[in-house]
Backbone and ligand atoms as CSV (ligand in chain L), in Angstrom:
chain,resi,resn,atom,element,x,y,z
A,1,UNK,N,N,0.845,-1.195,0.000
A,1,UNK,CA,C,0.001,0.003,-0.008
A,1,UNK,C,C,0.874,1.243,0.000
A,2,UNK,N,N,0.527,2.171,-0.828
A,2,UNK,CA,C,1.291,3.404,-0.881
A,2,UNK,C,C,0.740,4.400,0.133
A,3,UNK,N,N,1.536,5.391,0.432
A,3,UNK,CA,C,1.050,6.412,1.349
A,3,UNK,C,C,-0.134,7.157,0.732
A,4,UNK,N,N,-0.201,7.184,-0.618
A,4,UNK,CA,C,-1.372,7.779,-1.267
A,4,UNK,C,C,-2.641,7.033,-0.899
A,5,UNK,N,N,-2.536,5.690,-0.821
A,5,UNK,CA,C,-3.712,4.897,-0.437
A,5,UNK,C,C,-4.141,5.244,0.985
A,6,UNK,N,N,-3.185,5.363,1.878
A,6,UNK,CA,C,-3.508,5.729,3.263
A,6,UNK,C,C,-4.170,7.101,3.303
A,7,UNK,N,N,-3.602,8.018,2.558
A,7,UNK,CA,C,-4.182,9.367,2.544
A,7,UNK,C,C,-5.602,9.349,1.993
A,8,UNK,N,N,-5.831,8.532,0.974
A,8,UNK,CA,C,-7.175,8.403,0.423
A,8,UNK,C,C,-8.147,7.828,1.476
A,9,UNK,N,N,-7.677,6.817,2.192
A,9,UNK,CA,C,-8.510,6.222,3.234
A,9,UNK,C,C,-8.793,7.237,4.350
A,10,UNK,N,N,-7.803,8.006,4.729
A,10,UNK,CA,C,-8.000,9.018,5.773
A,10,UNK,C,C,-9.027,10.060,5.299
A,11,UNK,N,N,-8.901,10.458,4.036
A,11,UNK,CA,C,-9.840,11.431,3.481
A,11,UNK,C,C,-11.261,10.887,3.520
A,12,UNK,N,N,-11.413,9.612,3.134
A,12,UNK,CA,C,-12.748,8.995,3.162
A,12,UNK,C,C,-13.281,8.892,4.592
A,13,UNK,N,N,-12.417,8.589,5.543
A,13,UNK,CA,C,-12.850,8.487,6.941
A,13,UNK,C,C,-13.261,9.856,7.489
A,14,UNK,N,N,-12.543,10.897,7.117
A,14,UNK,CA,C,-12.922,12.251,7.554
A,14,UNK,C,C,-14.279,12.632,6.965
A,15,UNK,N,N,-14.481,12.331,5.682
A,15,UNK,CA,C,-15.788,12.603,5.056
A,15,UNK,C,C,-16.888,11.852,5.777
A,16,UNK,N,N,-16.612,10.600,6.125
A,16,UNK,CA,C,-17.613,9.800,6.840
A,16,UNK,C,C,-17.903,10.411,8.208
A,17,UNK,N,N,-16.830,10.793,8.916
A,17,UNK,CA,C,-17.011,11.438,10.234
A,17,UNK,C,C,-17.932,12.657,10.115
A,18,UNK,N,N,-17.719,13.433,9.057
A,18,UNK,CA,C,-18.513,14.644,8.866
A,18,UNK,C,C,-19.972,14.330,8.542
A,19,UNK,N,N,-20.246,13.088,8.165
A,19,UNK,CA,C,-21.621,12.658,7.878
A,19,UNK,C,C,-22.236,11.836,9.016
A,20,UNK,N,N,-21.483,11.655,10.090
A,20,UNK,CA,C,-21.977,10.803,11.186
A,20,UNK,C,C,-23.275,11.333,11.769
A,21,UNK,N,N,-24.047,10.416,12.324
A,21,UNK,CA,C,-25.252,10.802,13.045
A,21,UNK,C,C,-24.991,10.541,14.524
A,22,UNK,N,N,-24.558,11.572,15.223
A,22,UNK,CA,C,-24.142,11.411,16.615
A,22,UNK,C,C,-24.726,12.514,17.504
A,23,UNK,N,N,-26.066,12.674,17.488
A,23,UNK,CA,C,-26.666,13.762,18.261
A,23,UNK,C,C,-26.614,13.541,19.755
A,24,UNK,N,N,-26.421,12.317,20.208
A,24,UNK,CA,C,-26.441,12.034,21.645
A,24,UNK,C,C,-25.050,12.152,22.269
A,25,UNK,N,N,-24.069,11.579,21.614
A,25,UNK,CA,C,-22.719,11.640,22.167
A,25,UNK,C,C,-21.979,12.892,21.713
A,26,UNK,N,N,-22.407,13.484,20.602
A,26,UNK,CA,C,-21.659,14.584,19.981
A,26,UNK,C,C,-20.192,14.181,19.784
A,27,UNK,N,N,-20.019,12.917,19.395
A,27,UNK,CA,C,-18.695,12.327,19.231
A,27,UNK,C,C,-18.654,11.639,17.849
A,28,UNK,N,N,-18.667,12.418,16.770
A,28,UNK,CA,C,-18.690,11.799,15.440
A,28,UNK,C,C,-17.358,11.088,15.134
A,29,UNK,N,N,-17.491,9.935,14.560
A,29,UNK,CA,C,-16.314,9.131,14.211
A,29,UNK,C,C,-16.489,8.621,12.784
A,30,UNK,N,N,-15.389,8.584,12.048
A,30,UNK,CA,C,-15.392,7.991,10.704
A,30,UNK,C,C,-14.370,6.869,10.650
A,31,UNK,N,N,-14.659,5.904,9.824
A,31,UNK,CA,C,-13.721,4.790,9.631
A,31,UNK,C,C,-13.652,4.460,8.153
A,32,UNK,N,N,-12.538,3.858,7.782
A,32,UNK,CA,C,-12.381,3.375,6.406
A,32,UNK,C,C,-11.568,2.090,6.477
A,33,UNK,N,N,-12.048,1.074,5.811
A,33,UNK,CA,C,-11.334,-0.205,5.788
A,33,UNK,C,C,-10.943,-0.553,4.361
A,34,UNK,N,N,-9.820,-1.225,4.224
A,34,UNK,CA,C,-9.383,-1.712,2.906
A,34,UNK,C,C,-9.352,-3.225,2.954
A,35,UNK,N,N,-9.828,-3.826,1.882
A,35,UNK,CA,C,-9.828,-5.281,1.792
A,35,UNK,C,C,-8.608,-5.767,1.037
A,36,UNK,N,N,-8.375,-7.059,1.154
A,36,UNK,CA,C,-7.204,-7.654,0.516
A,36,UNK,C,C,-7.173,-7.418,-0.998
A,37,UNK,N,N,-8.348,-7.300,-1.594
A,37,UNK,CA,C,-8.386,-7.064,-3.039
A,37,UNK,C,C,-8.433,-5.569,-3.393
A,38,UNK,N,N,-8.160,-4.717,-2.404
A,38,UNK,CA,C,-7.967,-3.298,-2.682
A,38,UNK,C,C,-9.194,-2.420,-2.643
A,39,UNK,N,N,-10.325,-2.992,-2.278
A,39,UNK,CA,C,-11.520,-2.154,-2.174
A,39,UNK,C,C,-11.510,-1.408,-0.847
A,40,UNK,N,N,-12.098,-0.217,-0.837
A,40,UNK,CA,C,-12.209,0.523,0.414
A,40,UNK,C,C,-13.673,0.868,0.706
A,41,UNK,N,N,-13.995,0.821,1.991
A,41,UNK,CA,C,-15.366,1.080,2.442
A,41,UNK,C,C,-15.297,1.969,3.670
A,42,UNK,N,N,-16.120,3.018,3.655
A,42,UNK,CA,C,-16.160,3.947,4.782
A,42,UNK,C,C,-17.391,3.665,5.641
A,43,UNK,N,N,-17.352,4.193,6.852
A,43,UNK,CA,C,-18.487,4.090,7.764
A,43,UNK,C,C,-18.424,5.225,8.767
A,44,UNK,N,N,-19.555,5.518,9.343
A,44,UNK,CA,C,-19.657,6.541,10.390
A,44,UNK,C,C,-20.541,6.021,11.486
A,45,UNK,N,N,-20.382,6.600,12.697
A,45,UNK,CA,C,-21.266,6.121,13.751
A,45,UNK,C,C,-22.692,6.614,13.493
A,46,UNK,N,N,-23.635,5.755,13.848
A,46,UNK,CA,C,-25.066,6.024,13.662
A,46,UNK,C,C,-25.736,5.715,14.992
A,47,UNK,N,N,-26.112,6.774,15.690
A,47,UNK,CA,C,-26.691,6.600,17.030
A,47,UNK,C,C,-28.212,6.585,16.974
A,48,UNK,N,N,-28.780,6.192,18.104
A,48,UNK,CA,C,-30.230,6.311,18.281
A,48,UNK,C,C,-30.489,6.566,19.759
A,49,UNK,N,N,-31.752,6.829,20.070
A,49,UNK,CA,C,-32.102,7.243,21.431
A,49,UNK,C,C,-31.806,6.172,22.470
A,50,UNK,N,N,-31.782,4.919,22.065
A,50,UNK,CA,C,-31.382,3.837,22.961
A,50,UNK,C,C,-29.887,3.637,22.816
A,51,UNK,N,N,-29.105,4.406,23.524
A,51,UNK,CA,C,-27.657,4.498,23.298
A,51,UNK,C,C,-26.939,3.168,23.043
A,52,UNK,N,N,-27.201,2.154,23.871
A,52,UNK,CA,C,-26.420,0.920,23.659
A,52,UNK,C,C,-26.652,0.272,22.304
A,53,UNK,N,N,-27.721,0.648,21.619
A,53,UNK,CA,C,-28.000,0.043,20.326
A,53,UNK,C,C,-27.404,0.828,19.169
A,54,UNK,N,N,-26.664,1.869,19.467
A,54,UNK,CA,C,-26.028,2.662,18.417
A,54,UNK,C,C,-24.940,1.856,17.729
A,55,UNK,N,N,-24.559,2.269,16.543
A,55,UNK,CA,C,-23.534,1.577,15.769
A,55,UNK,C,C,-22.318,2.476,15.631
A,56,UNK,N,N,-21.155,1.878,15.778
A,56,UNK,CA,C,-19.894,2.598,15.630
A,56,UNK,C,C,-19.498,2.688,14.148
A,57,UNK,N,N,-18.568,3.580,13.870
A,57,UNK,CA,C,-18.089,3.789,12.493
A,57,UNK,C,C,-17.488,2.504,11.908
A,58,UNK,N,N,-16.713,1.796,12.720
A,58,UNK,CA,C,-16.082,0.582,12.220
A,58,UNK,C,C,-17.142,-0.449,11.848
A,59,UNK,N,N,-18.190,-0.504,12.660
A,59,UNK,CA,C,-19.261,-1.467,12.422
A,59,UNK,C,C,-20.009,-1.153,11.125
A,60,UNK,N,N,-20.309,0.115,10.893
A,60,UNK,CA,C,-21.028,0.432,9.652
A,60,UNK,C,C,-20.129,0.252,8.440
A,61,UNK,N,N,-18.831,0.490,8.590
A,61,UNK,CA,C,-17.904,0.212,7.479
A,61,UNK,C,C,-17.888,-1.272,7.140
A,62,UNK,N,N,-17.902,-2.111,8.175
A,62,UNK,CA,C,-17.954,-3.564,7.927
A,62,UNK,C,C,-19.244,-3.926,7.206
A,63,UNK,N,N,-20.362,-3.332,7.627
A,63,UNK,CA,C,-21.626,-3.599,6.956
A,63,UNK,C,C,-21.570,-3.198,5.478
A,64,UNK,N,N,-20.963,-2.059,5.211
A,64,UNK,CA,C,-20.842,-1.632,3.815
A,64,UNK,C,C,-19.963,-2.595,3.032
A,65,UNK,N,N,-18.940,-3.110,3.666
A,65,UNK,CA,C,-18.055,-4.082,2.997
A,65,UNK,C,C,-18.829,-5.356,2.671
A,66,UNK,N,N,-19.567,-5.850,3.636
A,66,UNK,CA,C,-20.296,-7.105,3.413
A,66,UNK,C,C,-21.321,-6.950,2.291
A,67,UNK,N,N,-21.984,-5.798,2.256
A,67,UNK,CA,C,-23.007,-5.601,1.222
A,67,UNK,C,C,-22.408,-5.193,-0.123
A,68,UNK,N,N,-21.290,-4.470,-0.075
A,68,UNK,CA,C,-20.776,-3.873,-1.314
A,68,UNK,C,C,-19.570,-4.527,-1.932
A,69,UNK,N,N,-19.051,-5.562,-1.294
A,69,UNK,CA,C,-17.858,-6.207,-1.822
A,69,UNK,C,C,-18.093,-6.818,-3.192
A,70,UNK,N,N,-17.067,-6.810,-4.027
A,70,UNK,CA,C,-17.228,-7.257,-5.406
A,70,UNK,C,C,-17.402,-8.760,-5.512
A,71,UNK,N,N,-16.732,-9.497,-4.641
A,71,UNK,CA,C,-16.761,-10.960,-4.750
A,71,UNK,C,C,-16.386,-11.513,-3.385
A,72,UNK,N,N,-17.106,-12.491,-2.937
A,72,UNK,CA,C,-16.868,-13.005,-1.597
A,72,UNK,C,C,-15.598,-13.851,-1.508
A,73,UNK,N,N,-15.073,-14.293,-2.657
A,73,UNK,CA,C,-13.989,-15.277,-2.621
A,73,UNK,C,C,-12.625,-14.758,-3.017
A,74,UNK,N,N,-12.514,-13.498,-3.362
A,74,UNK,CA,C,-11.215,-13.022,-3.807
A,74,UNK,C,C,-10.589,-12.022,-2.850
A,75,UNK,N,N,-10.866,-12.189,-1.588
A,75,UNK,CA,C,-10.281,-11.275,-0.611
A,75,UNK,C,C,-11.167,-10.078,-0.309
A,76,UNK,N,N,-12.373,-10.083,-0.870
A,76,UNK,CA,C,-13.266,-8.931,-0.677
A,76,UNK,C,C,-13.753,-8.790,0.749
A,77,UNK,N,N,-13.574,-9.835,1.553
A,77,UNK,CA,C,-14.015,-9.753,2.945
A,77,UNK,C,C,-12.855,-9.979,3.918
A,78,UNK,N,N,-11.644,-9.757,3.441
A,78,UNK,CA,C,-10.477,-9.820,4.324
A,78,UNK,C,C,-9.940,-8.408,4.487
A,79,UNK,N,N,-10.024,-7.886,5.707
A,79,UNK,CA,C,-9.598,-6.519,5.961
A,79,UNK,C,C,-8.098,-6.482,6.211
A,80,UNK,N,N,-7.403,-5.580,5.485
A,80,UNK,CA,C,-5.946,-5.474,5.634
A,80,UNK,C,C,-5.509,-4.133,6.226
A,81,UNK,N,N,-6.365,-3.128,6.092
A,81,UNK,CA,C,-6.058,-1.784,6.646
A,81,UNK,C,C,-7.326,-1.216,7.267
A,82,UNK,N,N,-7.125,-0.518,8.381
A,82,UNK,CA,C,-8.243,0.094,9.091
A,82,UNK,C,C,-7.832,1.507,9.495
A,83,UNK,N,N,-8.627,2.482,9.104
A,83,UNK,CA,C,-8.396,3.877,9.519
A,83,UNK,C,C,-9.574,4.323,10.359
A,84,UNK,N,N,-9.275,4.933,11.500
A,84,UNK,CA,C,-10.336,5.502,12.346
A,84,UNK,C,C,-9.987,6.969,12.593
A,85,UNK,N,N,-10.940,7.840,12.375
A,85,UNK,CA,C,-10.759,9.276,12.613
A,85,UNK,C,C,-11.761,9.731,13.657
A,86,UNK,N,N,-11.259,10.222,14.766
A,86,UNK,CA,C,-12.103,10.697,15.848
A,86,UNK,C,C,-12.403,12.187,15.713
A,87,UNK,N,N,-13.196,12.706,16.657
A,87,UNK,CA,C,-13.648,14.087,16.557
A,87,UNK,C,C,-12.686,15.117,17.150
A,88,UNK,N,N,-11.599,14.665,17.725
A,88,UNK,CA,C,-10.692,15.613,18.375
A,88,UNK,C,C,-9.248,15.191,18.234
A,89,UNK,N,N,-8.504,15.425,19.309
A,89,UNK,CA,C,-7.078,15.125,19.293
A,89,UNK,C,C,-6.681,14.017,20.262
A,90,UNK,N,N,-7.692,13.343,20.828
A,90,UNK,CA,C,-7.427,12.130,21.602
A,90,UNK,C,C,-7.519,10.958,20.628
A,91,UNK,N,N,-6.651,9.967,20.807
A,91,UNK,CA,C,-6.687,8.797,19.934
A,91,UNK,C,C,-8.008,8.064,20.112
A,92,UNK,N,N,-8.777,7.958,19.046
A,92,UNK,CA,C,-10.091,7.315,19.089
A,92,UNK,C,C,-9.923,5.868,18.615
A,93,UNK,N,N,-9.420,5.034,19.496
A,93,UNK,CA,C,-9.179,3.638,19.139
A,93,UNK,C,C,-10.497,2.878,19.086
A,94,UNK,N,N,-10.561,1.797,18.301
A,94,UNK,CA,C,-11.808,1.022,18.240
A,94,UNK,C,C,-12.214,0.511,19.633
A,95,UNK,N,N,-13.530,0.564,19.915
A,95,UNK,CA,C,-14.029,0.077,21.194
A,95,UNK,C,C,-13.938,-1.460,21.233
A,96,UNK,N,N,-14.189,-2.023,22.372
A,96,UNK,CA,C,-14.088,-3.465,22.520
A,96,UNK,C,C,-14.994,-4.235,21.574
A,97,UNK,N,N,-16.226,-3.761,21.435
A,97,UNK,CA,C,-17.149,-4.429,20.535
A,97,UNK,C,C,-16.661,-4.391,19.094
A,98,UNK,N,N,-16.133,-3.260,18.678
A,98,UNK,CA,C,-15.640,-3.137,17.301
A,98,UNK,C,C,-14.393,-3.991,17.093
A,99,UNK,N,N,-13.557,-4.120,18.109
A,99,UNK,CA,C,-12.378,-4.975,17.953
A,99,UNK,C,C,-12.819,-6.407,17.649
A,100,UNK,N,N,-13.864,-6.853,18.339
A,100,UNK,CA,C,-14.352,-8.197,18.078
A,100,UNK,C,C,-15.000,-8.279,16.689
A,101,UNK,N,N,-15.738,-7.248,16.301
A,101,UNK,CA,C,-16.352,-7.245,14.955
A,101,UNK,C,C,-15.271,-7.246,13.884
A,102,UNK,N,N,-14.233,-6.458,14.083
A,102,UNK,CA,C,-13.147,-6.413,13.117
A,102,UNK,C,C,-12.429,-7.760,13.061
A,103,UNK,N,N,-12.323,-8.413,14.201
A,103,UNK,CA,C,-11.640,-9.712,14.291
A,103,UNK,C,C,-12.243,-10.738,13.358
A,104,UNK,N,N,-13.525,-10.604,13.107
A,104,UNK,CA,C,-14.215,-11.552,12.215
A,104,UNK,C,C,-13.640,-11.494,10.805
A,105,UNK,N,N,-13.157,-10.309,10.372
A,105,UNK,CA,C,-12.757,-10.108,8.983
A,105,UNK,C,C,-11.302,-9.671,8.803
A,106,UNK,N,N,-10.671,-9.163,9.845
A,106,UNK,CA,C,-9.323,-8.610,9.700
A,106,UNK,C,C,-8.272,-9.707,9.778
A,107,UNK,N,N,-7.254,-9.572,8.927
A,107,UNK,CA,C,-6.107,-10.454,9.061
A,107,UNK,C,C,-5.342,-10.043,10.306
A,108,UNK,N,N,-4.607,-10.985,10.893
A,108,UNK,CA,C,-3.862,-10.642,12.111
A,108,UNK,C,C,-2.781,-9.589,11.827
A,109,UNK,N,N,-2.377,-9.489,10.549
A,109,UNK,CA,C,-1.378,-8.484,10.170
A,109,UNK,C,C,-1.990,-7.168,9.750
A,110,UNK,N,N,-3.303,-7.058,9.808
A,110,UNK,CA,C,-3.956,-5.813,9.388
A,110,UNK,C,C,-3.372,-4.641,10.175
A,111,UNK,N,N,-3.181,-3.522,9.493
A,111,UNK,CA,C,-2.627,-2.341,10.134
A,111,UNK,C,C,-3.759,-1.383,10.489
A,112,UNK,N,N,-3.696,-0.869,11.709
A,112,UNK,CA,C,-4.709,0.058,12.205
A,112,UNK,C,C,-4.064,1.430,12.333
A,113,UNK,N,N,-4.692,2.413,11.738
A,113,UNK,CA,C,-4.241,3.801,11.826
A,113,UNK,C,C,-5.320,4.595,12.557
A,114,UNK,N,N,-4.986,5.154,13.688
A,114,UNK,CA,C,-5.921,5.982,14.450
A,114,UNK,C,C,-5.478,7.436,14.280
A,115,UNK,N,N,-6.395,8.245,13.777
A,115,UNK,CA,C,-6.045,9.620,13.395
A,115,UNK,C,C,-6.837,10.629,14.196
A,116,UNK,N,N,-6.253,11.809,14.332
A,116,UNK,CA,C,-7.010,12.905,14.941
A,116,UNK,C,C,-7.983,13.476,13.915
A,117,UNK,N,N,-8.755,14.471,14.321
A,117,UNK,CA,C,-9.816,14.973,13.461
A,117,UNK,C,C,-9.307,15.594,12.168
A,118,UNK,N,N,-8.042,15.964,12.159
A,118,UNK,CA,C,-7.458,16.532,10.951
A,118,UNK,C,C,-6.797,15.483,10.063
A,119,UNK,N,N,-6.821,14.237,10.520
A,119,UNK,CA,C,-6.249,13.164,9.708
A,119,UNK,C,C,-4.811,12.835,10.009
A,120,UNK,N,N,-4.255,13.444,11.037
A,120,UNK,CA,C,-2.870,13.126,11.416
A,120,UNK,C,C,-2.868,11.770,12.138
A,121,UNK,N,N,-1.982,10.873,11.709
A,121,UNK,CA,C,-1.911,9.542,12.336
A,121,UNK,C,C,-1.306,9.674,13.736
A,122,UNK,N,N,-2.094,9.273,14.742
A,122,UNK,CA,C,-1.638,9.361,16.128
A,122,UNK,C,C,-1.136,8.017,16.629
A,123,UNK,N,N,-1.663,6.944,16.057
A,123,UNK,CA,C,-1.283,5.594,16.473
A,123,UNK,C,C,-1.320,4.693,15.244
A,124,UNK,N,N,-0.258,3.941,15.041
A,124,UNK,CA,C,-0.216,2.941,13.969
A,124,UNK,C,C,0.222,1.623,14.610
A,125,UNK,N,N,-0.608,0.616,14.482
A,125,UNK,CA,C,-0.316,-0.662,15.117
A,125,UNK,C,C,-0.925,-1.785,14.313
A,126,UNK,N,N,-0.519,-3.013,14.589
A,126,UNK,CA,C,-1.195,-4.111,13.889
A,126,UNK,C,C,-2.362,-4.603,14.730
A,127,UNK,N,N,-3.286,-5.252,14.053
A,127,UNK,CA,C,-4.535,-5.606,14.698
A,127,UNK,C,C,-4.320,-6.540,15.873
A,128,UNK,N,N,-3.379,-7.450,15.777
A,128,UNK,CA,C,-3.171,-8.403,16.870
A,128,UNK,C,C,-2.755,-7.704,18.166
A,129,UNK,N,N,-2.180,-6.507,18.059
A,129,UNK,CA,C,-1.836,-5.745,19.265
A,129,UNK,C,C,-3.076,-5.136,19.900
A,130,UNK,N,N,-4.105,-4.865,19.084
A,130,UNK,CA,C,-5.344,-4.304,19.623
A,130,UNK,C,C,-6.189,-5.365,20.337
A,131,UNK,N,N,-6.087,-6.597,19.846
A,131,UNK,CA,C,-6.928,-7.659,20.423
A,131,UNK,C,C,-6.107,-8.947,20.547
A,132,UNK,N,N,-5.169,-8.931,21.526
A,132,UNK,CA,C,-4.306,-10.108,21.661
A,132,UNK,C,C,-5.072,-11.332,22.169
A,133,UNK,N,N,-4.590,-12.492,21.820
A,133,UNK,CA,C,-5.197,-13.763,22.257
A,133,UNK,C,C,-6.692,-13.777,21.967
A,134,UNK,N,N,-7.046,-13.320,20.788
A,134,UNK,CA,C,-8.458,-13.114,20.462
A,134,UNK,C,C,-9.198,-14.416,20.182
A,135,UNK,N,N,-10.499,-14.311,20.268
A,135,UNK,CA,C,-11.413,-15.397,19.930
A,135,UNK,C,C,-12.002,-15.067,18.561
A,136,UNK,N,N,-11.894,-16.011,17.633
A,136,UNK,CA,C,-12.364,-15.725,16.285
A,136,UNK,C,C,-12.956,-16.934,15.608
A,137,UNK,N,N,-13.180,-16.824,14.289
A,137,UNK,CA,C,-13.853,-17.893,13.557
A,137,UNK,C,C,-13.174,-19.258,13.705
A,138,UNK,N,N,-11.856,-19.287,13.789
A,138,UNK,CA,C,-11.165,-20.569,13.916
A,138,UNK,C,C,-11.514,-21.278,15.222
A,139,UNK,N,N,-11.754,-20.507,16.279
A,139,UNK,CA,C,-12.116,-21.112,17.561
A,139,UNK,C,C,-13.450,-21.834,17.481
A,140,UNK,N,N,-14.357,-21.277,16.690
A,140,UNK,CA,C,-15.690,-21.893,16.552
A,140,UNK,C,C,-15.602,-23.124,15.675
A,141,UNK,N,N,-14.755,-23.065,14.644
A,141,UNK,CA,C,-14.644,-24.206,13.718
A,141,UNK,C,C,-14.138,-25.464,14.428
A,142,UNK,N,N,-13.422,-25.275,15.541
A,142,UNK,CA,C,-12.905,-26.436,16.262
A,142,UNK,C,C,-14.024,-27.347,16.745
A,143,UNK,N,N,-15.164,-26.749,17.107
A,143,UNK,CA,C,-16.274,-27.547,17.602
A,143,UNK,C,C,-17.396,-27.723,16.569
A,144,UNK,N,N,-17.370,-26.881,15.542
A,144,UNK,CA,C,-18.385,-26.954,14.486
A,144,UNK,C,C,-17.690,-27.043,13.120
A,145,UNK,N,N,-16.964,-28.123,12.856
A,145,UNK,CA,C,-16.238,-28.188,11.586
A,145,UNK,C,C,-17.202,-28.130,10.397
A,146,UNK,N,N,-16.758,-27.426,9.343
A,146,UNK,CA,C,-17.601,-27.288,8.150
A,146,UNK,C,C,-17.072,-28.150,7.018
L,1,ZN,ZN,ZN,-17.058,0.602,18.461
């Protein structure tokens, strides 16, 4: 991936953040994910009056990937890059629920870029550092072989 690709993803995440629906938290967040086959999908948080049922930016980006991916078998559902842009200058890292949602699709080598509201990268790490010793699809296959 070139730095141009990262910049494009950051731009898409900022645009998504600016479209977020966050009237309750006033904490708009944008995310952008890249799949193994090079497609990118953005997402923004979408809240509702029942706060716990709100959706995070990473979650809506995953939904867009699942619905919009070109092909299920050519890496269209394997996440290799994740950009998250928060509303300020504190690192807006993925919440626990999103880490587990990302775990379903992200490769262990996926790179996570957490940016401030202006798109400056504040944290760059690999996904396995965000969710060490994680529980994922392989754990379930052990008892439910397909
Ligand atoms: Zn989240």
